[in-house]
C-alpha positions, 0 to 999 in steps of 0.5 A, spaced: 821 564 891 825 562 885 820 556 882 814 561 883 818 566 879 819 561 874 812 559 874 809 566 874 814 568 868 812 562 864 804 563 865 804 570 863 808 568 856 806 574 852 807 579 857 814 576 859 816 575 851 815 583 850 820 584 856 825 579 853 824 582 846 826 589 849 832 586 853 834 582 847 834 588 842 838 593 847 843 587 848 844 586 841 845 593 839 850 593 845 853 587 842 854 589 835 857 596 837 862 593 842 864 588 838 865 593 832 869 597 836 873 592 839 875 589 833 877 595 829 881 598 835 885 591 835 885 592 827 889 598 828 893 596 834 895 590 830 897 594 824 901 599 828 905 593 831 906 589 825 906 592 819 914 593 820 915 599 815 915 606 817 914 609 810 910 607 804 912 610 797 908 609 792 907 612 785 905 619 785 898 618 781 891 619 783 889 612 783 895 610 788 893 611 795 897 609 801 890 608 805 887 603 801 894 599 800 895 598 807 888 596 809 884 593 803 886 587 799 885 591 792 891 595 790 891 599 784 895 597 778 900 603 779 908 602 777 914 606 778 921 605 775 925 600 779 931 605 779 927 609 784 929 604 790 936 606 790 935 613 790 930 613 795 935 609 799 940 614 799 936 619 803 939 620 810 935 616 816 933 610 812 935 603 815 932 599 810 928 599 803 924 593 800 920 593 794 913 590 792 910 589 785 902 588 785 900 583 780 893 583 780 887 582 785 884 575 784 877 573 784 874 566 784 875 566 776 882 566 776 884 562 782 882 557 787 879 562 792 872 565 792 873 571 795 878 577 792 885 577 795 891 580 792 897 577 789 903 581 791 911 580 789 916 581 794 924 581 794 926 576 799 933 579 799 931 585 802 924 584 805 924 586 813 916 586 813 914 578 812 920 575 816 918 577 823 910 575 822 910 567 820 905 563 823 908 557 820 913 556 815 917 550 811 922 553 807 929 556 807 929 560 800 922 561 797 922 558 790 919 560 784 913 555 785 912 557 792 907 562 795 906 565 802 899 567 804 896 572 809 891 570 815 885 570 811 887 566 805 883 559 806 889 555 805 893 550 809 901 549 809 903 544 804 897 545 800 897 546 792 893 552 790 892 554 782 893 562 781 892 564 774 892 557 771 899 555 775 900 551 781 904 554 787 905 550 794 903 554 800 910 554 804 908 559 809 902 563 813 902 569 816 900 572 823 894 577 823 896 584 822 889 587 821 892 590 814 891 588 807 897 583 808 891 579 811 888 578 804 894 577 800 898 572 797 906 573 796 911 570 791 917 572 789 917 579 785 920 576 779 915 571 778 909 576 780 912 580 774 912 574 769 905 573 771 903 580 770 906 580 763 901 575 761 895 578 763 891 581 757 888 587 761 895 589 764 898 590 757 897 597 756 901 598 762 907 595 759 908 600 753 913 605 756 917 599 761 916 592 762 914 589 768 921 587 770 923 594 770 918 596 775 915 596 782 909 598 785 911 600 792 917 601 796 917 600 804 922 603 808 924 602 815 927 608 818 933 608 823 932 609 831 931 616 833 929 618 826 922 621 824 918 618 819 914 624 817 921 628 816 924 623 811 917 622 808 917 630 807 924 630 804 922 624 799 916 628 797 920 634 796 925 631 792 922 631 785 922 623 784 915 623 782 913 619 788 908 620 794 911 618 801 907 617 807 908 615 814 904 609 816 904 611 823 900 618 821 895 614 817 894 609 822 893 615 827 888 619 822 884 612 822 884 612 829 882 619 831 876 618 826 874 611 829 874 615 836 869 620 833 865 615 830 865 611 836 863 616 841 857 618 836 855 611 836 856 610 844 851 616 845 846 613 841 846 607 844 846 610 851 840 613 848 837 607 846 839 604 853 835 609 857 829 608 852 829 601 854 830 602 861 824 607 861 820 602 857 822 596 862 820 600 868 813 601 865 812 594 863 814 592 871 810 597 874 804 595 870 805 588 871 805 590 879 799 594 878 795 588 875 798 583 880 795 587 886 790 581 888 795 576 887 800 579 891 795 581 897 793 573 897 801 571 898 801 576 903 795 574 906 798 566 907 804 569 910 809 571 905 813 576 908 815 583 904 822 581 903 820 575 899 815 579 895 820 584 893 825 578 891 819 574 887 819 580 883 826 581 882 827 574 880 822 574 875 825 581 872 832 577 872 829 571 869 827 575 863 833 580 863 837 573 863 833 570 857 833 577 853 841 578 855 842 571 852 838 572 846 841 578 844 848 576 845 847 570 841 844 574 835 849 580 836 855 574 835 851 572 829 850 578 826 857 582 828 861 579 822 857 581 816 856 588 819 863 588 820 864 586 813 859 591 811 863 597 815 870 595 813 868 595 805 864 601 806 869 605 810 875 601 809 877 599 816 882 595 819 879 589 823 882 584 828 880 577 828 873 575 831 875 570 836 871 566 841 874 570 846 872 576 843 865 573 842 865 571 850 867 578 852 862 582 848 857 577 850 858 576 858 858 584 858 852 584 854 849 579 859 851 583 865 848 590 862 841 586 861 841 583 868 843 590 871 837 593 866 832 588 869 834 590 876 834 597 875 827 597 872 824 592 877 827 595 884 821 601 884 815 596 882 818 591 887 819 595 893 812 598 891 808 591 891 812 589 897 809 595 901 802 593 899 797 592 905 794 585 904 787 587 905 787 593 901 791 589 895 786 584 895 780 589 895 783 594 889 786 588 885 779 585 885 776 592 883 781 593 878 
């Protein structure tokens, strides 16, 4: 029966291709929706687990956005006086505070990378963010000519990279975090300030204070049992001219928005699945009607009802399998650019697209394709198997 089903599928090439195409589009849509959902959820989870800080403090300016700072690689060049670090550290409930200095967003024109990445200076003495998340490292103390790179920066440990015309050795790489850290190059905060001092576009920013006296953000870790939101509210009400944001709340807000969007997208996909199922039922039913004479002849030569039923199911499974494989491969190829567009448009954190994630999504898509083919073909198969051989031959010849 399997060989006969294969021959029938090949012989009706145009009809089979149409069935495969419907299945391919259905699985492709599922693959993209599922992959985007899984990667975004992973990104939110990584951001929550690995960011380390409970609160981020930024200058109280319109263009300073904690959401953008956490989830993108394009922070604004905003600064506040360094002495604010001590004032913020004096608030009750704060365990650690560490500053960062945003130098510039780098492009292929100013460094050895083609994609945009950000250059951030951090204070190694007070840092509690980077240390727990080293994937590889080959240094004890970060020197002025050394950098640490996020997971999305294309360089290997030991490489020398050119940044703003100066060579730096890569001495550390970080695990993926699903945040802006992944697209960041880190260096000593004093070196970052020196580089910023020499950038022509930033000169207007140094009219009131030099880079050596400024910081861009302060990352805060609160003591156990202390509410980050409460501490952030106290900082905001202190009159220091800064904005403090509890990172967990920001991530929860993004998660809530993503859940709402996911429900809408999933509902749309279910609608498309129903339409595809009805289309396939119609396809298999029309195929069964066209094959009455063939089925009657098979029954006349001794083929049993259950074998006819199996024959049609095998044909449906073969076409569904082909459509499932094609849809999964097409979805796997397209999901990365689609996710990139969504991430840039909606500022979404995202996990890393791995072979394991692709395999899970593809396997699920293939399973859905097989189930779809089975559901769509059961009734036509049952109806065809119940045909009387003589009646099937007569009606088939007339039709």
